KEGUVEX-188296 format. One record per residue (C-alpha): x, y, z. Coordinates in steps of 0.05 Angstrom, whole numbers, plus 32768, in hexadecimal, padded with zeros to 4 digits. Layout:
<sites>
XYZ...
</sites>
This chain:
<sites>
7FC3822E7EF17F8082167EE27F6A81CC7EFA7F3081A57EF37F2B81717F297F08812E7F217F0181027F5E7ECE80E17F8F7EDF80C57FCE7F0A80DC800F7F4B80CD7FEC7F3B80FF7FB77F2481337FE67F67813D80067F8681487FC57F4E81767FB37F5E819C7FF17FA781A47FE47F9581C27FA27F5F81F47FBA7F93820B7FED7FCE82177FBC7FCD825F7FA67FE782537F637FB282247F507F6A82307F417F3C81FA7F427F0482097F127ED981CC7F107ECD818E7F3D7EB781527F137E9C811B7F407E6B80E17F3E7E1E80E97F497E0080EB7F927DEE80A07FA57DBE80837FD47DE4806B80127DD48038804E7D94801380607D6B805280577D89806280117D9580AF80257DAF80D37FE47DF480E57FF87E2881107FD27E7080F77FC17EA581097FF57EC4813C7FCB7E8581607FBD7E6E816480037EB2817E801A7EAE81B57FE37E6681CA7FF87E7B81CC80437EB681FA80307E8D822880047EC882347FD57E9A82427F937EBF820A7F6D7E8881F67F387E7381AF7F447E61817E7F097E4681347F107E3E811B7ECB7E2180D37EC37E5780C67E917E9380ED7E737E8480D17E2D7E4C81037E267E5881417DFC7E3D816D7E337E6F81537E657EAB815A7E357E9481A37E237E8881B47E6C7ED2819F7E7D7EEE81BE7E3D7ECF82027E4C7EF782087E8F7F35820E7E627F5D81E57E927FA881E27E957FA381997EB57F6D816B7EC67F8181477F097F5E81057F177F6280DC7F587F2F80A07F607EFA80C07F347ED7807E7F237ECF80867ED97EFD807B7E9B7F0B80BE7E7A7F0080BA7E2B7F3180D37DFA7F0881127DF77F1381237E3B7F5C810E7E387F69813C7DFE7F50817B7E257F8F81867E527FC481577E707FA081297E9B7FC681157EDB7FB080DC7F047FC380CE7F4E7FC280837F537FCE80667F9B7FFE80327F8A8047802F7F71803980257F26803B7FF77EFF80277FC97F367FDD7FC77F4D7FBB7FEC7F127F727FED7F1F7F3D7FFB7F527F577FE17F937FA57FF17F967FA580007FE27F7F7FC37FF87FA77F9C7FC87FEB7FB07FE47FD17F99802C7FB87F59800D7FFC7F4B7FF3801F7F5B8031804A7F918010807D7FB48035807A7FF8800C804180197FE6803A805E7FCD8017808B7F99802880987F4F801A80D67F28801380C27EE07FFC80DD7E9E7FB680BD7E8C7FAA809B7E497F6C806D7E337F8980327E5A7F7C80217EA37FB680407ECB7FEA80327E92800180797E85804780937E8B805A80A37ECF806D80EA7EEB807F80DF7F32807C80B57F6F806E80B77FBC808380807FE3806880678029807F802C805680438001806B804B7FFE80B680307FBB80DE7FF77FE280FC7FDB7FFE80B87F9B7FE9809C7F758002805D7F5B803F80847F9A8054809F7FBE804980597F85807280347F9080AA805F7FDD80A980597FD880A080127FAE80D780057FDA81078028801680EC7FFD7FE980F57FC17FDB813C7FD3802381517FD5803581287F977FFF814F7F72801A818E7F818063817D7F71804D815C7F308023819C7F1B805881CF7F2B809281A67F09806A818B7ED3809381AC7E9680D3818F7EB280BD814A7EBE80D2810E7E95809680DD7E8F80AE80947E9A808B80607E71806B80267E9B80857FE17E8E80477FB87E8480687F767E9180707F8B7EDB802D7FA27EE17FF27F807F0E7FA97F8F7F0E7F7F7F957F497F327F8A7F467EF97FB07F6A7EEF7F947FAF7EAE7F6D7FB97E8A7F557FF57E9C7F0D7FEC7EE87F1E7FED7EDF7F21803C7ED27ED580407F087EB080637F157E6E80877F457E5580BA7F647E2980817F8B7E6C806E7FCB7E7D808E7FC47EAE80C97FF07EDD80A37FC07EDE806A7F847EE880967FA87F2680B47FB47F4280717F6B7F38805D7F527F59809A7F7F7F9880947F6F7F9B804C7F217F92804F7F0D7FB180917EE07FD3809B7EBD7FC080587EAF7F88804B7ED57F6F80897EE97F27808E7EB47EF080A07EAD7EAB80A37E7C7E7C807A7E4D7E8080B37E4B7ECD80AB7E717ED680EC7E9A7F1980E17EDE7F1D81037EE57F68811A7F247F6C81437F5E7F3981397FA77F35813E7FDA7EFD812D7FF87ED28164802C7EA7813F803C7E8780FC80457E3E811680267E0680ED7FE67DE481097FCB7D9E81007F857DBA81057F667DFD80F67F267E27810E7F337E0B81537F317E3581937F767E2681B27F737E5781EC7F427E8D820D7F677EC482297F547F0982487F607F2782037F337EF981DB7F327EB481BD7F6E7E9481977F617E6A815C7F8B7E3E81307F947E4D80E57FB57E1C80B17FF97E3F80C87FFB7E7181047FC47E8881377F9C7EC5813A7F777EE481797F337EFD81717F1B7F33819D7EDA7F4881817EAB7F2A814C7E647F2F81337E347EF781247E097EFF80E67DD17F3180F47DE47F4181397E0E7F74815F7E587F7281697E6E7F4D81A57EAB7F3981CB7EC87EF281B47EC77ED981F97E7F7EE982007E6E7EC781BB7E8E7E8481CF7E6F7E8982147E2A7E8D81F77E397E5681C37E577E2C81FB7E937E2281D67ED67E0D81F77F1F7E0581E97F237DCB81B27EE27DDF81927EDC7DFD81497EC77E4381437EAE7E3880FC
</sites>
């Protein structure tokens, strides 16, 4: 079967690898976002999917349109005569003209209809979900509203953070993609119940701002969901790089250093405590929490914030 693949980050690359390694599938075109300047030096950097294809020298044509609404882009995709268009974290809404070319199958990293939108993996961690997964679905003009074709379930382990879940879910998505394509003619699409849907927004830097007026459990959820970017940080700009939860006991005061141990400093939250091992002051290098409070001449009973 002939497949046009549309995707941009590493999550999509894992799916693209599976498609390229499947003998019964011919990937005729990769559609991905434009190269973008990255870092302080603004080095022009290709999307992860494009970089991988070039490294592998697989002779799959790469197409990076500014928009899919142009006639040029639509004709380019249609000229490939695909049996399917597979989409994974592409980064643009597909217009009706593209949706009509071939069945468009999206691999969305949540168990739909929950967590439609841009940040399903982070949102599952922020909510403290026990299970997450991937849904293969037929695409339509709405955002993640199409009929569902298949699911892959994954238990969220206590040590999981957003990076680990991205990797695990990309493997689930790769397997689910092959199953969906090979069995497409026999699948019975399931319509989503919009009443059960939730939407997740794109993560922004300000989402990492926390205070110790939150419960320790919520701070840990944010840490797992938002590290390494944007990370979690205090109003002062102090970034917490390595933390763990100690307990869930109610505290009279919060943001207070309750204990200094070999592992780090233990801080009170509105409910529960966390131990901070490593932190990073604004515009400075990372350091141990013990060194930081020593330099600030802080002691038990003092406020970190």
